[in-house]
C-alpha angles and dihedrals in degrees: 000000000000088000090076116109116252090239090060091051090052091049091051091046093051091045092054092044091052092047091049092050093047091048091051092048090051092051091046095052094044089052093047094051091051090048092050092049090052092046093050091048092052092044095052094044092053091063092054098095122153105213 
């Protein structure tokens, strides 16, 4: 594929970089929401003492 124009290579490169960044952001935010749910659950259960 060396016949491809350099502009097309740059377009492909930026497209893959943007997809990679969006994929990583999606994974990060999904992980953070699950972590926050777990943290809230642990925090609320810790105050449930029967004296």
